[in-house]
N, CA and C atoms as an extended XYZ file, in Angstrom:
507
Properties=species:S:1:pos:R:3:atomname:S:1:resname:S:1:resid:I:1 pbc="F F F"
N       -72.701      -14.673      -36.974 N   UNK     1
C       -72.707      -13.200      -36.528 CA  UNK     1
C       -71.310      -12.999      -35.948 C   UNK     1
N       -70.860      -11.742      -35.868 N   UNK     2
C       -69.363      -11.343      -35.431 CA  UNK     2
C       -69.396       -9.925      -34.919 C   UNK     2
N       -68.446       -9.702      -34.269 N   UNK     3
C       -68.262       -8.430      -33.857 CA  UNK     3
C       -67.851       -7.371      -34.946 C   UNK     3
N       -67.749       -7.948      -36.051 N   UNK     4
C       -67.428       -6.870      -37.192 CA  UNK     4
C       -68.014       -7.528      -38.499 C   UNK     4
N       -68.438       -6.541      -39.277 N   UNK     5
C       -69.128       -7.346      -40.369 CA  UNK     5
C       -68.142       -7.953      -41.515 C   UNK     5
N       -68.788       -8.705      -42.162 N   UNK     6
C       -67.980       -9.460      -43.303 CA  UNK     6
C       -66.912       -8.450      -43.937 C   UNK     6
N       -66.051       -8.707      -44.448 N   UNK     7
C       -65.045       -7.930      -45.264 CA  UNK     7
C       -65.325       -7.932      -46.878 C   UNK     7
N       -65.655       -6.863      -47.339 N   UNK     8
C       -66.043       -6.897      -48.674 CA  UNK     8
C       -64.630       -7.091      -49.694 C   UNK     8
N       -64.845       -7.940      -50.766 N   UNK     9
C       -63.742       -8.211      -51.415 CA  UNK     9
C       -63.341       -7.012      -52.506 C   UNK     9
N       -62.177       -6.958      -52.332 N   UNK    10
C       -61.581       -5.805      -53.393 CA  UNK    10
C       -61.306       -4.350      -52.492 C   UNK    10
N       -61.557       -4.402      -50.988 N   UNK    11
C       -61.306       -3.323      -50.194 CA  UNK    11
C       -60.166       -3.767      -49.409 C   UNK    11
N       -59.510       -2.669      -48.999 N   UNK    12
C       -58.180       -2.934      -48.061 CA  UNK    12
C       -58.478       -3.853      -46.751 C   UNK    12
N       -57.755       -4.790      -46.644 N   UNK    13
C       -58.013       -5.564      -45.275 CA  UNK    13
C       -57.845       -4.599      -44.230 C   UNK    13
N       -58.795       -4.431      -43.361 N   UNK    14
C       -58.441       -3.587      -42.100 CA  UNK    14
C       -57.544       -4.046      -40.954 C   UNK    14
N       -56.802       -3.205      -40.336 N   UNK    15
C       -55.907       -3.938      -39.205 CA  UNK    15
C       -54.720       -2.991      -38.851 C   UNK    15
N       -54.347       -3.239      -37.805 N   UNK    16
C       -52.926       -2.395      -37.417 CA  UNK    16
C       -51.973       -2.598      -38.054 C   UNK    16
N       -50.948       -1.615      -38.300 N   UNK    17
C       -49.790       -1.511      -39.301 CA  UNK    17
C       -48.731       -0.791      -38.416 C   UNK    17
N       -47.375       -1.276      -38.847 N   UNK    18
C       -46.318       -0.351      -38.636 CA  UNK    18
C       -45.702       -0.145      -40.012 C   UNK    18
N       -45.465        1.345      -39.681 N   UNK    19
C       -44.601        1.795      -41.096 CA  UNK    19
C       -43.830        2.877      -40.973 C   UNK    19
N       -43.070        3.085      -41.896 N   UNK    20
C       -42.143        4.212      -42.009 CA  UNK    20
C       -42.675        5.348      -42.755 C   UNK    20
N       -42.542        6.588      -42.182 N   UNK    21
C       -43.013        7.676      -43.031 CA  UNK    21
C       -42.097        8.057      -44.160 C   UNK    21
N       -42.614        8.210      -45.278 N   UNK    22
C       -41.805        8.294      -46.778 CA  UNK    22
C       -41.938        9.841      -47.093 C   UNK    22
N       -43.034       10.423      -46.712 N   UNK    23
C       -43.403       11.726      -47.177 CA  UNK    23
C       -44.196       12.435      -45.837 C   UNK    23
N       -43.904       13.605      -45.432 N   UNK    24
C       -44.573       14.255      -44.444 CA  UNK    24
C       -44.781       15.645      -44.828 C   UNK    24
N       -45.972       16.313      -44.300 N   UNK    25
C       -46.376       17.529      -44.166 CA  UNK    25
C       -46.529       17.858      -42.619 C   UNK    25
N       -46.302       17.120      -41.665 N   UNK    26
C       -46.650       17.220      -40.376 CA  UNK    26
C       -45.258       17.031      -39.550 C   UNK    26
N       -45.076       18.145      -38.767 N   UNK    27
C       -43.578       18.200      -37.919 CA  UNK    27
C       -43.553       17.155      -36.897 C   UNK    27
N       -44.797       16.610      -36.614 N   UNK    28
C       -44.804       15.642      -35.436 CA  UNK    28
C       -44.388       14.183      -36.001 C   UNK    28
N       -44.354       14.214      -37.363 N   UNK    29
C       -44.037       12.895      -38.122 CA  UNK    29
C       -42.934       13.077      -39.236 C   UNK    29
N       -41.582       13.237      -38.761 N   UNK    30
C       -40.789       13.476      -39.921 CA  UNK    30
C       -40.524       12.430      -40.734 C   UNK    30
N       -40.002       12.553      -41.895 N   UNK    31
C       -39.722       11.445      -42.733 CA  UNK    31
C       -38.692       10.589      -41.999 C   UNK    31
N       -39.162        9.241      -42.103 N   UNK    32
C       -38.109        8.246      -41.504 CA  UNK    32
C       -38.672        7.831      -39.996 C   UNK    32
N       -39.559        8.478      -39.703 N   UNK    33
C       -40.206        8.018      -38.346 CA  UNK    33
C       -41.189        6.668      -38.402 C   UNK    33
N       -40.928        5.979      -37.681 N   UNK    34
C       -41.662        4.609      -37.479 CA  UNK    34
C       -42.784        4.999      -36.727 C   UNK    34
N       -44.087        4.537      -37.180 N   UNK    35
C       -45.313        4.735      -36.569 CA  UNK    35
C       -46.406        3.407      -36.716 C   UNK    35
N       -47.138        3.655      -35.612 N   UNK    36
C       -48.180        2.511      -35.688 CA  UNK    36
C       -49.503        3.138      -35.752 C   UNK    36
N       -50.244        2.575      -36.781 N   UNK    37
C       -51.701        3.240      -37.217 CA  UNK    37
C       -52.449        2.139      -37.679 C   UNK    37
N       -53.830        2.477      -37.541 N   UNK    38
C       -54.771        1.026      -38.007 CA  UNK    38
C       -55.191        1.765      -39.671 C   UNK    38
N       -54.224        1.602      -40.361 N   UNK    39
C       -54.347        1.802      -41.790 CA  UNK    39
C       -54.788        0.666      -42.750 C   UNK    39
N       -54.772       -0.428      -42.170 N   UNK    40
C       -55.015       -1.499      -43.074 CA  UNK    40
C       -53.729       -2.161      -43.666 C   UNK    40
N       -54.059       -3.461      -44.360 N   UNK    41
C       -52.885       -3.808      -45.180 CA  UNK    41
C       -52.717       -3.330      -46.445 C   UNK    41
N       -51.636       -2.532      -46.478 N   UNK    42
C       -51.346       -1.813      -47.962 CA  UNK    42
C       -50.130       -1.504      -47.772 C   UNK    42
N       -49.490       -1.177      -48.926 N   UNK    43
C       -48.155       -0.798      -49.203 CA  UNK    43
C       -48.082        0.833      -48.558 C   UNK    43
N       -49.001        1.621      -48.919 N   UNK    44
C       -48.911        3.064      -48.604 CA  UNK    44
C       -50.319        3.484      -48.031 C   UNK    44
N       -50.129        4.520      -47.058 N   UNK    45
C       -51.545        5.085      -46.702 CA  UNK    45
C       -51.153        6.507      -46.363 C   UNK    45
N       -52.159        7.379      -46.385 N   UNK    46
C       -52.174        8.570      -46.162 CA  UNK    46
C       -52.905        8.855      -44.687 C   UNK    46
N       -52.299        9.886      -43.735 N   UNK    47
C       -53.072       10.057      -42.692 CA  UNK    47
C       -52.882       11.553      -42.346 C   UNK    47
N       -53.828       12.111      -41.623 N   UNK    48
C       -53.759       13.561      -40.945 CA  UNK    48
C       -52.936       13.559      -39.939 C   UNK    48
N       -52.466       12.457      -39.054 N   UNK    49
C       -51.788       12.552      -37.917 CA  UNK    49
C       -52.533       12.048      -36.905 C   UNK    49
N       -53.808       12.017      -36.742 N   UNK    50
C       -54.704       11.452      -35.820 CA  UNK    50
C       -54.515       10.055      -35.795 C   UNK    50
N       -54.585        9.460      -34.448 N   UNK    51
C       -54.554        8.177      -34.177 CA  UNK    51
C       -53.341        7.415      -34.689 C   UNK    51
N       -52.070        7.888      -34.760 N   UNK    52
C       -50.937        7.607      -34.996 CA  UNK    52
C       -50.072        7.628      -33.836 C   UNK    52
N       -49.408        6.583      -33.571 N   UNK    53
C       -48.354        6.492      -32.521 CA  UNK    53
C       -46.821        6.396      -32.964 C   UNK    53
N       -46.045        6.956      -32.584 N   UNK    54
C       -44.625        6.723      -32.873 CA  UNK    54
C       -44.097        5.666      -32.340 C   UNK    54
N       -43.345        4.851      -32.862 N   UNK    55
C       -42.525        3.727      -32.509 CA  UNK    55
C       -41.169        3.935      -32.694 C   UNK    55
N       -40.480        3.900      -31.292 N   UNK    56
C       -39.029        4.114      -31.255 CA  UNK    56
C       -38.333        2.777      -31.483 C   UNK    56
N       -37.619        2.651      -32.632 N   UNK    57
C       -36.953        1.089      -32.586 CA  UNK    57
C       -35.649        1.234      -32.130 C   UNK    57
N       -35.204        2.248      -31.456 N   UNK    58
C       -33.861        2.249      -30.633 CA  UNK    58
C       -34.440        1.659      -29.010 C   UNK    58
N       -35.800        2.006      -28.847 N   UNK    59
C       -36.224        1.469      -27.534 CA  UNK    59
C       -36.847       -0.022      -27.430 C   UNK    59
N       -37.766       -0.370      -28.501 N   UNK    60
C       -38.175       -1.619      -28.647 CA  UNK    60
C       -38.270       -2.031      -30.148 C   UNK    60
N       -38.454       -3.271      -30.341 N   UNK    61
C       -38.418       -3.793      -31.935 CA  UNK    61
C       -40.027       -3.107      -32.301 C   UNK    61
N       -39.791       -2.823      -33.430 N   UNK    62
C       -41.070       -2.101      -34.098 CA  UNK    62
C       -42.207       -3.201      -33.996 C   UNK    62
N       -42.078       -4.422      -33.947 N   UNK    63
C       -43.104       -5.496      -34.189 CA  UNK    63
C       -43.809       -5.413      -32.737 C   UNK    63
N       -43.342       -4.845      -31.713 N   UNK    64
C       -43.994       -4.964      -30.568 CA  UNK    64
C       -45.336       -3.928      -30.255 C   UNK    64
N       -45.105       -3.070      -31.426 N   UNK    65
C       -46.458       -2.201      -31.681 CA  UNK    65
C       -47.737       -2.905      -32.059 C   UNK    65
N       -47.353       -4.063      -32.674 N   UNK    66
C       -48.603       -4.786      -33.052 CA  UNK    66
C       -48.918       -5.990      -32.088 C   UNK    66
N       -48.289       -6.034      -30.915 N   UNK    67
C       -48.202       -7.170      -29.912 CA  UNK    67
C       -48.424       -6.697      -28.574 C   UNK    67
N       -47.336       -7.000      -27.784 N   UNK    68
C       -47.218       -6.503      -26.322 CA  UNK    68
C       -47.608       -5.096      -26.235 C   UNK    68
N       -47.040       -3.951      -26.942 N   UNK    69
C       -47.401       -2.611      -26.910 CA  UNK    69
C       -48.474       -2.249      -27.801 C   UNK    69
N       -49.255       -3.136      -28.394 N   UNK    70
C       -50.426       -2.720      -29.391 CA  UNK    70
C       -51.609       -3.169      -28.769 C   UNK    70
N       -52.612       -3.485      -29.756 N   UNK    71
C       -53.947       -3.974      -29.349 CA  UNK    71
C       -53.972       -5.212      -28.312 C   UNK    71
N       -53.181       -6.245      -28.774 N   UNK    72
C       -53.245       -7.410      -27.870 CA  UNK    72
C       -52.824       -7.115      -26.504 C   UNK    72
N       -51.778       -6.444      -26.142 N   UNK    73
C       -51.178       -6.053      -25.043 CA  UNK    73
C       -52.331       -5.312      -24.325 C   UNK    73
N       -52.809       -4.086      -24.861 N   UNK    74
C       -53.516       -3.320      -24.183 CA  UNK    74
C       -54.824       -3.791      -23.655 C   UNK    74
N       -55.288       -4.743      -24.666 N   UNK    75
C       -56.808       -5.440      -24.383 CA  UNK    75
C       -56.343       -6.421      -23.153 C   UNK    75
N       -55.312       -7.111      -23.233 N   UNK    76
C       -54.763       -8.016      -22.015 CA  UNK    76
C       -54.908       -7.251      -20.728 C   UNK    76
N       -54.000       -6.142      -20.720 N   UNK    77
C       -53.673       -5.336      -19.672 CA  UNK    77
C       -54.933       -4.702      -18.917 C   UNK    77
N       -55.778       -4.020      -19.793 N   UNK    78
C       -56.852       -3.257      -19.361 CA  UNK    78
C       -57.945       -4.107      -19.024 C   UNK    78
N       -58.250       -5.219      -19.546 N   UNK    79
C       -59.119       -6.239      -19.439 CA  UNK    79
C       -58.827       -6.948      -17.990 C   UNK    79
N       -57.749       -7.421      -17.901 N   UNK    80
C       -57.158       -8.042      -16.509 CA  UNK    80
C       -57.060       -7.152      -15.468 C   UNK    80
N       -56.342       -6.139      -15.491 N   UNK    81
C       -56.455       -5.135      -14.192 CA  UNK    81
C       -57.533       -4.093      -13.993 C   UNK    81
N       -58.220       -3.664      -15.131 N   UNK    82
C       -59.209       -2.661      -14.812 CA  UNK    82
C       -60.545       -3.386      -14.573 C   UNK    82
N       -60.836       -4.539      -15.314 N   UNK    83
C       -62.059       -5.357      -15.217 CA  UNK    83
C       -61.940       -6.467      -14.223 C   UNK    83
N       -60.910       -7.142      -14.494 N   UNK    84
C       -60.864       -8.454      -13.744 CA  UNK    84
C       -60.238       -8.125      -12.235 C   UNK    84
N       -59.435       -7.453      -12.226 N   UNK    85
C       -58.697       -6.895      -10.907 CA  UNK    85
C       -58.523       -8.001      -10.024 C   UNK    85
N       -57.500       -8.943      -10.390 N   UNK    86
C       -57.191       -9.894       -9.649 CA  UNK    86
C       -56.163       -9.474       -8.569 C   UNK    86
N       -56.142      -10.381       -7.413 N   UNK    87
C       -55.146      -10.003       -6.442 CA  UNK    87
C       -54.333      -11.300       -6.028 C   UNK    87
N       -53.033      -11.116       -5.710 N   UNK    88
C       -52.018      -12.057       -5.561 CA  UNK    88
C       -52.812      -13.101       -4.893 C   UNK    88
N       -52.554      -14.340       -5.296 N   UNK    89
C       -52.911      -15.677       -4.652 CA  UNK    89
C       -54.172      -16.176       -5.199 C   UNK    89
N       -55.036      -15.313       -6.104 N   UNK    90
C       -56.176      -15.561       -6.642 CA  UNK    90
C       -55.955      -16.656       -7.804 C   UNK    90
N       -57.019      -17.358       -8.414 N   UNK    91
C       -57.084      -18.113       -9.540 CA  UNK    91
C       -57.763      -17.385      -10.843 C   UNK    91
N       -56.862      -17.416      -11.944 N   UNK    92
C       -57.192      -16.620      -13.084 CA  UNK    92
C       -57.389      -17.715      -14.023 C   UNK    92
N       -58.620      -18.112      -14.594 N   UNK    93
C       -58.694      -18.815      -15.756 CA  UNK    93
C       -59.034      -18.147      -17.231 C   UNK    93
N       -58.086      -18.561      -18.195 N   UNK    94
C       -58.123      -17.834      -19.472 CA  UNK    94
C       -58.366      -18.595      -20.558 C   UNK    94
N       -59.565      -18.307      -21.274 N   UNK    95
C       -60.065      -19.034      -22.612 CA  UNK    95
C       -59.010      -18.520      -23.786 C   UNK    95
N       -58.798      -19.319      -24.693 N   UNK    96
C       -57.970      -18.823      -25.753 CA  UNK    96
C       -56.630      -18.402      -25.285 C   UNK    96
N       -56.359      -19.333      -24.521 N   UNK    97
C       -55.023      -18.884      -23.667 CA  UNK    97
C       -53.535      -18.713      -24.339 C   UNK    97
N       -53.634      -19.552      -25.727 N   UNK    98
C       -52.326      -19.454      -26.385 CA  UNK    98
C       -52.484      -18.181      -27.527 C   UNK    98
N       -53.671      -17.603      -27.700 N   UNK    99
C       -53.681      -16.647      -28.603 CA  UNK    99
C       -52.691      -15.326      -28.200 C   UNK    99
N       -52.869      -14.318      -29.064 N   UNK   100
C       -52.266      -13.053      -28.577 CA  UNK   100
C       -52.545      -12.301      -27.441 C   UNK   100
N       -53.888      -12.118      -27.179 N   UNK   101
C       -54.358      -11.659      -25.829 CA  UNK   101
C       -54.127      -12.534      -24.805 C   UNK   101
N       -54.799      -13.903      -24.870 N   UNK   102
C       -54.733      -14.850      -23.916 CA  UNK   102
C       -53.257      -15.175      -23.147 C   UNK   102
N       -52.416      -15.131      -24.234 N   UNK   103
C       -50.980      -15.433      -23.712 CA  UNK   103
C       -50.343      -14.438      -22.891 C   UNK   103
N       -50.650      -13.209      -23.002 N   UNK   104
C       -50.210      -11.970      -22.281 CA  UNK   104
C       -51.107      -11.824      -21.249 C   UNK   104
N       -52.353      -12.066      -21.192 N   UNK   105
C       -53.043      -12.174      -19.898 CA  UNK   105
C       -52.604      -13.179      -18.900 C   UNK   105
N       -52.201      -14.444      -19.130 N   UNK   106
C       -51.787      -15.355      -18.397 CA  UNK   106
C       -50.234      -14.921      -17.805 C   UNK   106
N       -49.537      -14.422      -18.698 N   UNK   107
C       -48.234      -13.807      -18.167 CA  UNK   107
C       -48.168      -12.636      -17.094 C   UNK   107
N       -49.380      -11.796      -17.464 N   UNK   108
C       -49.568      -10.478      -16.457 CA  UNK   108
C       -50.115      -11.103      -15.092 C   UNK   108
N       -51.017      -12.188      -15.370 N   UNK   109
C       -51.508      -12.692      -14.149 CA  UNK   109
C       -50.661      -13.398      -13.190 C   UNK   109
N       -49.655      -14.103      -13.927 N   UNK   110
C       -48.471      -14.644      -13.044 CA  UNK   110
C       -47.736      -13.480      -12.519 C   UNK   110
N       -47.215      -12.502      -13.101 N   UNK   111
C       -46.550      -11.537      -12.694 CA  UNK   111
C       -47.169      -11.137      -11.264 C   UNK   111
N       -48.534      -10.844      -11.403 N   UNK   112
C       -49.255      -10.299      -10.215 CA  UNK   112
C       -49.523      -11.375       -9.108 C   UNK   112
N       -48.813      -12.528       -9.252 N   UNK   113
C       -49.092      -13.664       -8.196 CA  UNK   113
C       -50.058      -14.418       -8.072 C   UNK   113
N       -50.976      -14.568       -9.472 N   UNK   114
C       -51.916      -15.424       -9.403 CA  UNK   114
C       -51.510      -16.864      -10.070 C   UNK   114
N       -52.312      -17.515       -9.623 N   UNK   115
C       -52.555      -19.121      -10.023 CA  UNK   115
C       -53.369      -18.943      -11.541 C   UNK   115
N       -52.775      -19.285      -12.597 N   UNK   116
C       -53.156      -19.305      -14.056 CA  UNK   116
C       -53.481      -20.604      -14.417 C   UNK   116
N       -54.637      -20.761      -15.055 N   UNK   117
C       -55.303      -22.113      -15.652 CA  UNK   117
C       -55.521      -21.437      -16.893 C   UNK   117
N       -54.968      -22.107      -18.136 N   UNK   118
C       -55.298      -21.761      -19.241 CA  UNK   118
C       -56.180      -22.782      -19.948 C   UNK   118
N       -56.875      -22.465      -21.221 N   UNK   119
C       -57.735      -23.450      -22.077 CA  UNK   119
C       -57.426      -23.106      -23.326 C   UNK   119
N       -56.808      -24.423      -24.020 N   UNK   120
C       -56.603      -24.381      -25.145 CA  UNK   120
C       -56.935      -25.594      -26.078 C   UNK   120
N       -56.629      -25.703      -27.129 N   UNK   121
C       -57.168      -26.993      -28.103 CA  UNK   121
C       -56.096      -27.662      -28.681 C   UNK   121
N       -54.787      -27.767      -28.433 N   UNK   122
C       -53.906      -28.662      -29.067 CA  UNK   122
C       -52.831      -29.089      -27.912 C   UNK   122
N       -52.114      -30.161      -28.011 N   UNK   123
C       -50.959      -30.558      -27.382 CA  UNK   123
C       -49.802      -29.586      -27.250 C   UNK   123
N       -49.570      -29.049      -28.486 N   UNK   124
C       -48.487      -27.996      -28.826 CA  UNK   124
C       -48.822      -26.776      -28.001 C   UNK   124
N       -50.154      -26.215      -28.042 N   UNK   125
C       -50.375      -24.999      -27.392 CA  UNK   125
C       -50.383      -25.283      -25.802 C   UNK   125
N       -50.634      -26.380      -25.286 N   UNK   126
C       -50.498      -26.854      -23.893 CA  UNK   126
C       -49.171      -26.745      -23.423 C   UNK   126
N       -48.283      -27.431      -24.444 N   UNK   127
C       -46.773      -27.299      -24.062 CA  UNK   127
C       -46.204      -25.933      -24.039 C   UNK   127
N       -46.656      -25.117      -24.956 N   UNK   128
C       -46.301      -23.817      -24.939 CA  UNK   128
C       -46.587      -23.003      -23.608 C   UNK   128
N       -47.708      -23.180      -23.314 N   UNK   129
C       -48.417      -22.367      -22.103 CA  UNK   129
C       -47.728      -23.008      -20.933 C   UNK   129
N       -47.506      -24.063      -20.640 N   UNK   130
C       -46.907      -24.680      -19.542 CA  UNK   130
C       -45.541      -24.368      -19.495 C   UNK   130
N       -44.805      -25.069      -20.708 N   UNK   131
C       -43.267      -24.696      -20.606 CA  UNK   131
C       -42.641      -23.400      -20.757 C   UNK   131
N       -43.230      -22.615      -21.809 N   UNK   132
C       -42.768      -21.371      -22.102 CA  UNK   132
C       -43.301      -20.250      -21.413 C   UNK   132
N       -44.615      -20.270      -21.031 N   UNK   133
C       -45.127      -18.898      -20.414 CA  UNK   133
C       -45.261      -19.323      -19.022 C   UNK   133
N       -45.379      -20.542      -18.334 N   UNK   134
C       -45.183      -20.651      -17.118 CA  UNK   134
C       -46.650      -20.909      -16.547 C   UNK   134
N       -47.632      -21.188      -17.335 N   UNK   135
C       -49.070      -21.468      -16.727 CA  UNK   135
C       -49.035      -22.521      -15.689 C   UNK   135
N       -49.917      -22.426      -14.811 N   UNK   136
C       -49.835      -23.370      -13.740 CA  UNK   136
C       -50.246      -24.892      -14.055 C   UNK   136
N       -51.598      -24.572      -14.991 N   UNK   137
C       -52.266      -25.695      -15.600 CA  UNK   137
C       -52.862      -25.332      -16.890 C   UNK   137
N       -53.104      -26.112      -17.664 N   UNK   138
C       -53.870      -26.132      -19.043 CA  UNK   138
C       -54.754      -27.248      -19.245 C   UNK   138
N       -55.980      -26.608      -19.794 N   UNK   139
C       -56.940      -27.706      -20.104 CA  UNK   139
C       -57.294      -27.761      -21.478 C   UNK   139
N       -57.123      -28.868      -22.239 N   UNK   140
C       -57.445      -28.937      -23.650 CA  UNK   140
C       -58.869      -29.305      -23.850 C   UNK   140
N       -59.476      -28.280      -24.300 N   UNK   141
C       -61.094      -28.407      -24.373 CA  UNK   141
C       -61.377      -29.312      -25.482 C   UNK   141
N       -60.546      -29.787      -26.226 N   UNK   142
C       -60.977      -30.664      -27.480 CA  UNK   142
C       -60.731      -32.240      -26.994 C   UNK   142
N       -60.106      -32.343      -25.701 N   UNK   143
C       -59.763      -33.705      -25.433 CA  UNK   143
C       -60.232      -34.127      -23.980 C   UNK   143
N       -60.644      -32.952      -23.305 N   UNK   144
C       -61.047      -33.261      -21.941 CA  UNK   144
C       -62.539      -32.485      -21.651 C   UNK   144
N       -63.072      -32.972      -20.560 N   UNK   145
C       -64.294      -32.150      -20.009 CA  UNK   145
C       -63.823      -30.782      -19.446 C   UNK   145
N       -64.110      -29.665      -19.969 N   UNK   146
C       -63.570      -28.583      -19.272 CA  UNK   146
C       -64.236      -28.444      -17.960 C   UNK   146
N       -65.426      -28.839      -17.854 N   UNK   147
C       -66.235      -28.754      -16.570 CA  UNK   147
C       -65.383      -29.483      -15.477 C   UNK   147
N       -65.221      -30.904      -15.719 N   UNK   148
C       -64.582      -31.686      -14.912 CA  UNK   148
C       -63.138      -31.012      -14.598 C   UNK   148
N       -62.135      -30.815      -15.614 N   UNK   149
C       -60.900      -30.212      -15.456 CA  UNK   149
C       -60.958      -28.966      -14.714 C   UNK   149
N       -61.854      -28.140      -14.683 N   UNK   150
C       -61.962      -26.815      -13.880 CA  UNK   150
C       -62.341      -27.209      -12.598 C   UNK   150
N       -63.214      -28.279      -12.180 N   UNK   151
C       -63.302      -28.608      -10.954 CA  UNK   151
C       -62.029      -29.175      -10.212 C   UNK   151
N       -61.145      -29.953      -10.973 N   UNK   152
C       -59.922      -30.630      -10.643 CA  UNK   152
C       -59.036      -29.344      -10.323 C   UNK   152
N       -58.930      -28.326      -11.272 N   UNK   153
C       -57.824      -27.352      -11.437 CA  UNK   153
C       -57.946      -26.289      -10.263 C   UNK   153
N       -59.294      -26.004       -9.949 N   UNK   154
C       -59.847      -24.915       -9.088 CA  UNK   154
C       -60.676      -25.264       -8.037 C   UNK   154
N       -59.844      -26.108       -7.223 N   UNK   155
C       -60.904      -26.533       -6.065 CA  UNK   155
C       -61.416      -25.520       -5.337 C   UNK   155
N       -60.617      -24.434       -5.184 N   UNK   156
C       -61.247      -23.268       -4.243 CA  UNK   156
C       -61.860      -22.167       -5.059 C   UNK   156
N       -62.380      -22.532       -6.302 N   UNK   157
C       -63.112      -21.748       -7.342 CA  UNK   157
C       -62.259      -20.858       -8.161 C   UNK   157
N       -62.968      -19.987       -9.034 N   UNK   158
C       -62.255      -19.103       -9.989 CA  UNK   158
C       -62.390      -17.978       -9.617 C   UNK   158
N       -61.499      -17.148       -9.404 N   UNK   159
C       -61.587      -15.633       -9.001 CA  UNK   159
C       -61.937      -14.651      -10.204 C   UNK   159
N       -61.021      -15.009      -11.292 N   UNK   160
C       -61.190      -14.073      -12.614 CA  UNK   160
C       -61.435      -14.988      -13.607 C   UNK   160
N       -62.266      -14.911      -14.490 N   UNK   161
C       -62.358      -15.754      -16.047 CA  UNK   161
C       -62.112      -14.746      -17.057 C   UNK   161
N       -61.134      -14.746      -17.923 N   UNK   162
C       -60.818      -13.949      -18.965 CA  UNK   162
C       -61.323      -14.753      -20.239 C   UNK   162
N       -62.221      -14.076      -20.852 N   UNK   163
C       -62.884      -14.964      -22.015 CA  UNK   163
C       -62.495      -14.367      -23.324 C   UNK   163
N       -61.789      -15.152      -23.880 N   UNK   164
C       -61.258      -14.850      -25.271 CA  UNK   164
C       -62.011      -15.367      -26.486 C   UNK   164
N       -63.078      -16.114      -26.286 N   UNK   165
C       -63.575      -16.988      -27.416 CA  UNK   165
C       -65.221      -16.634      -27.402 C   UNK   165
N       -66.059      -16.138      -26.195 N   UNK   166
C       -67.086      -15.889      -26.409 CA  UNK   166
C       -68.074      -17.066      -26.771 C   UNK   166
N       -67.668      -18.272      -26.438 N   UNK   167
C       -68.484      -19.515      -26.873 CA  UNK   167
C       -68.932      -20.273      -25.613 C   UNK   167
N       -69.060      -21.586      -25.799 N   UNK   168
C       -69.846      -22.182      -24.939 CA  UNK   168
C       -68.983      -22.582      -23.517 C   UNK   168
N       -67.681      -22.512      -23.533 N   UNK   169
C       -66.590      -22.465      -22.462 CA  UNK   169
C       -67.014      -21.650      -21.348 C   UNK   169
């Protein structure tokens, strides 16, 4: 079971893309405009202009439309601040912490003044979360008891748990 049905063979792989308009009948999207659209993994697509966002490469790298300014960033931001609503000084625990959404959640929580505990599954991911992203602590769920490590890492409890795995954690 999954949040999405299995993908049939021979059909375009769904997903967000960034592309450059090569032909246009829409004044909002002149030829040469970079756009973000969920048109799937293909060389070309046709759109009526709905659900298309312009990406300005003079302001941000176009790749950000698929990361921090795309679905992962929006999911992290809205999930953390509209649902979790952490306050400065609170403890936020993030599962799948080294993934596209989890890494952003942890950084946003740190910017909001929270203590951030990540859960990941390898030493390389743990080093990345600690050394590059500034998480306060990281639990290796493959090598440690998550329950025991959470007790040690969160002696005052957990204020926000951001779940990216939907599993037993």
